[in-house]
N, C-alpha and C positions, 0 to 999 in steps of 0.2 A: 679556276677554283671549282671545287666539286663538293657538293653536299653528300654526306653519307651518315649512316648510323652505326654505332658501336653498342649493340644491345639496345637499350632505351635512350641512349645518349646521342643527340644529334651533333654532328661534327662537320667541320669544313677543312678540306685539304687544299692548301694553297700552292704547294709545289715542293719539289725535292731540293734539298740543300746538299751541296757537295763541298768538301774542303778545297782550298785553292790549288792543291797539288794536281787536281783533275781538270783544272780550268782549260787546258789546251784541247780537251775532248768535247767541250760544250759547243752547241750550235748558238747562233746569235740570240735567239729567244731565251734559251736557258741561261746564257751568260748574263743577260740583262736582269733576269730574276735573281740569280745568285749574287750579282753585284749589289742589288737592293738589300739582300740579306747581309752582305759584308758591310754596307753602309749603316744598316741598323745596328749591327754588332759594334761598330765604331762610334755610334752616337751621332752619325751624320744625317740619318733619315729616320723619322719616327714610324715609317711604314703605315701611316694612318689610312692611306687609300686602300691597302690590303685589309686592314681591320674593318673599315667601313663596308667593303664588299663582303667580307665574311659575315658580319652581323646582318647585312641585308639578306644574304642567302639563308641564314638561320631563320629570318623573319618570324620571330617569336615575341610574344609580349610577356613571356615568363622570364625568370632570372636566368642569366647566362654566366658561366664561369669560363674565363680565359686562362689557359694554362700555357706557360712559356717554359722553354728549356732553361735549366738552372745555369747560372754563371759561376765561374770559378772564384771570383772575388767580389766584395761589396762595391769596389770601384767600378767594375764592369756592369753590375746591376744598375748603378746610378747612370752611367754613360748610356746604356742601352734603353732604359725605360723612362728616363726623365723626359724624353721627347714625346712620349705617348700619354703622359699624365693628363694633359688637357683633353685628350680624346675621351678618357674615362671620367673626366670631371674630378680629378684628384688634385689636391693642393690649392 
């Protein structure tokens, strides 16, 4: 993970995501990260360890806005994000 700024906005870069069709080109480390993303997208992993690391890197006592890529259906939103609601203290 890497901390960077976009203007006055502090951001965290976690890693590159690639579609499955490129999977054969990945090294083991990249494949493990991308598999975590696949698991998150399928609702199998909340990726809370990545969120924790990202917020720790930001190390701010100000408000933070987390932005996620949009899903194509409401079912996918529920499947992907229901696993991280407890991390954010939602529900």
